C-alpha positions in Angstrom: -47.2 26.4 42.8 -43.6 27.0 42.6 -42.9 23.5 42.6 -45.2 22.4 39.6 -43.5 25.3 37.8 -40.0 24.2 38.2 -38.7 22.7 34.6 -38.3 18.9 35.0 -34.6 17.0 35.3 -35.8 16.4 31.8 -36.6 19.8 30.8 -33.3 20.9 32.2 -31.2 18.6 29.7 -33.0 19.2 26.6 -30.8 21.9 25.3 -28.0 19.6 25.6 -29.3 16.8 24.4 -30.7 18.9 21.3 -26.9 20.2 21.2 -25.8 16.3 20.8 -28.4 15.2 18.6 -27.4 17.8 16.0 -23.7 16.8 16.3 -24.5 13.3 15.6 -26.5 14.2 12.8 -24.5 16.6 11.2 -21.2 13.5 11.9 -23.5 10.5 10.1 -24.8 13.1 7.4 -21.0 13.7 6.3 -20.1 10.0 6.9 -22.8 9.0 4.8 -22.4 11.7 2.2 -18.5 10.5 2.0 -19.1 6.5 1.7 -21.6 7.3 -1.1 -18.8 9.7 -3.4 -17.7 6.7 -5.8 -14.9 8.8 -6.6 -13.4 8.7 -3.1 -14.4 5.3 -2.4 -12.6 4.2 -5.3 -9.4 5.6 -4.5 -9.5 4.7 -0.4 -11.0 1.3 -1.0 -11.2 -0.2 -4.2 -7.9 1.1 -5.7 -5.9 -0.5 -2.7 -8.1 -3.9 -2.8 -7.0 -4.0 -6.7 -3.3 -3.5 -5.7 -3.7 -6.4 -3.0 -5.2 -8.7 -5.7 -2.9 -8.1 -8.1 0.4 -7.9 -6.1 -0.1 -10.5 -3.1 -3.6 -12.7 -4.1 -2.8 -16.3 -3.2 1.0 -15.7 -3.0 2.3 -18.5 0.0 5.5 -17.8 0.4 7.1 -17.4 3.3 7.9 -13.6 4.7 8.7 -13.9 8.7 6.2 -15.7 10.2 3.7 -15.1 7.6 3.5 -14.8 3.9 3.8 -12.8 0.9 -0.3 -12.7 0.6 -0.1 -10.9 4.0 2.6 -8.8 4.1 0.9 -6.9 0.8 -2.2 -7.1 2.6 -0.7 -5.1 5.5 0.5 -2.1 2.8 -2.2 -1.9 0.7 -4.5 -1.8 3.9 -1.9 1.0 5.3 -2.0 2.8 2.0 -5.7 2.9 1.8 -6.3 4.1 5.3 -3.8 6.9 4.5 -5.3 7.6 1.5 -9.1 8.2 3.7 -7.4 10.1 6.5 -5.5 12.7 4.3 -8.6 13.0 2.4 -10.8 13.6 5.3 -8.6 16.2 7.3 -7.7 17.9 4.2 -11.5 19.1 2.8 -12.6 19.2 6.8 -9.9 22.3 6.4 -10.8 23.7 3.1 -14.7 23.6 4.5 -13.5 25.9 7.7 -12.0 28.1 5.5 -14.1 28.3 2.4 -18.5 29.6 2.9 -19.3 26.0 4.8 -17.1 26.9 7.4 -18.9 30.4 7.8 -22.5 28.6 7.8 -20.6 26.2 10.6 -20.2 29.2 12.5 -23.8 30.1 13.2 -24.3 26.8 14.6 -24.1 26.1 18.1 -21.0 23.6 16.6 -17.2 24.8 18.7 -14.4 24.8 16.3 -12.9 21.9 18.7 -16.3 19.9 18.1 -15.7 20.4 14.7 -12.2 18.9 14.5 -13.2 15.8 16.8 -16.4 14.8 14.7 -14.0 15.1 11.6 -11.3 12.8 13.1 -14.1 10.4 14.0 -15.2 10.4 10.7 -11.4 10.1 9.3 -10.7 7.2 11.4 -14.1 5.3 10.9 -13.7 5.7 7.0 -10.0 4.7 7.7 -11.3 1.3 9.0 -13.0 0.8 5.9 -10.2 -0.4 3.7 -8.8 -2.5 6.8 -11.5 -4.2 7.3 -12.2 -5.1 3.4 -8.7 -6.1 2.5 -8.0 -7.7 5.7 -11.2 -9.9 4.9 -9.9 -10.6 1.5 -7.0 -11.7 2.7 -7.7 -14.1 5.1 -10.1 -15.9 2.0 -7.3 -15.1 -0.1 -4.3 -17.1 1.1 -2.4 -14.5 3.5 -1.5 -16.2 6.7 0.1 -15.2 10.3 -0.1 -15.8 14.0 -3.3 -14.1 15.4 -1.0 -11.5 17.1 -0.2 -11.1 14.0 -3.3 -10.1 12.6 -4.5 -8.4 15.4 -1.5 -6.4 16.1 -1.0 -5.3 12.4 -4.4 -4.4 12.3 -4.2 -1.9 15.3 -1.1 -0.4 14.2 -2.5 0.2 10.3 -5.4 1.9 12.0 -4.1 3.9 14.7 -1.1 5.0 12.3 -3.0 6.3 9.7 -4.0 9.0 12.4 -0.4 10.7 11.5 -2.0 11.3 7.8 -4.7 13.4 9.4 -2.1 15.3 10.3 -0.4 15.3 7.1 -3.6 16.4 5.4 -3.5 19.4 7.6 -0.2 20.6 7.3 -0.4 20.2 3.2 -3.6 21.8 3.0 -2.9 25.1 5.4 0.4 25.3 3.6 -1.0 25.7 0.0 -4.4 26.7 0.7 -6.0 26.0 -2.8 -8.7 24.4 -3.7 -6.6 21.9 -5.4 -4.8 21.1 -2.3 -6.7 18.0 -1.5 -5.4 17.0 -4.9 -1.8 17.8 -3.9 -2.1 16.1 -0.5 -3.4 12.8 -2.1 -1.4 12.5 -5.5 2.1 12.9 -2.8 0.6 10.3 -0.8 1.2 7.8 -4.0 4.3 9.2 -4.7 5.6 8.7 -1.0 3.8 5.3 -1.0 6.4 4.2 -3.8 9.9 5.7 -1.9 8.0 4.2 1.3 9.0 0.6 0.2 4.7 0.2 0.2 4.0 -1.3 -3.1 7.6 -3.7 -3.7 10.6 -4.0 -1.6 13.3 -1.6 -2.5 17.2 -1.7 -1.8 20.5 0.2 -2.4 20.7 3.9 -2.3 16.5 4.3 -3.0 15.8 2.2 0.3 18.2 4.4 2.0 16.1 7.5 0.6 13.1 5.8 1.5 14.1 5.4 5.0 13.4 8.9 5.8 10.2 9.5 4.1 7.0 9.2 6.4 5.0 6.1 4.9 8.1 4.0 5.4 8.1 4.0 9.4 4.2 4.0 9.4 3.8 0.5 7.3 7.5 -0.5 8.6 5.7 -0.4 11.9 2.9 -2.3 10.6 4.9 -5.0 8.9 6.6 -5.3 12.3 4.6 -8.3 13.9 5.0 -10.2 10.8 8.7 -9.7 9.8 10.3 -8.6 12.7 11.8 -5.8 10.7 13.3 -8.0 7.9 12.2 -7.3 4.2 12.3 -9.2 1.0 15.7 -8.2 0.0 17.4 -9.4 3.5 17.3 -5.6 4.5 16.6 -5.0 8.6 15.3 -2.7 10.5 15.7 -2.2 14.4 12.6 -1.6 16.0 13.2 2.3 17.2 14.1 3.0 13.6 10.5 3.1 12.4 9.4 4.5 15.7 11.8 7.5 15.7 10.5 8.1 12.0 6.6 7.9 13.1 7.7 10.5 15.9 9.7 12.7 13.8 7.1 12.8 11.0 4.5 13.9 13.7 6.2 16.5 15.0 7.4 17.9 11.5 3.8 18.0 10.6 2.5 19.3 13.4 4.8 22.2 13.3 3.8 22.7 9.3 0.2 22.6 10.3 0.7 25.1 12.9 2.6 27.3 10.7 0.0 27.3 7.9 -3.0 28.2 10.1 -0.9 31.3 12.3 -0.1 32.3 8.4 -3.6 32.1 7.9 -4.8 34.2 11.0 -2.1 36.9 10.2 -3.8 37.3 6.7 -7.0 37.7 8.1 
């Protein structure tokens, strides 16, 4: 009798399976919601793709082991990817600090699970502009070696995670409904200063080397350019690596400060 009443292994696993299914359902719904947001997809995908067509379409002038079209392709894919991770990470913080966060607190989803899910969504959305712009480049004259294409795509995608931390830092520092817009707007300014849209020189370039997008995009272009830009300036590999590492630390510290400040207020 006791054997018959004992729960089967499948029944024992059902609560965990139900929780996993609920988390997966939440992730898919949130991902679908973001992909269907026309405004967000315009800035994440449409605008960088348009910039590529304007600045890089069919330009076969040689740059390193590739050409101008590929150089611009990598730059615009990077811009789209960081816009995606910044937006998703920033909105995730607002959701936790506003009414939606209280609703989630009533569910079995733990804060760490929420962070993991949002990070995965951010990286999935960041892959969309990368895939689209790299595909456009392949059909519109972007040229480079196979390793150029592979390494640049990997660096663009993985490096965009830095700007998820940036999004967290800005939103936690400002804590207003407009914080996501502030973070996204600053990305545009940082892109100009970071040598993303057009090669810079002189004092502006010297200043730009200290901005967060400069190191990230320079590292993504490195397989093609080996550190040389369109104006004859050269960066050793350690410089963009040091830039990315330094800004990772800075953004993390700002995010931790903003989180602690919020806890003190509550």
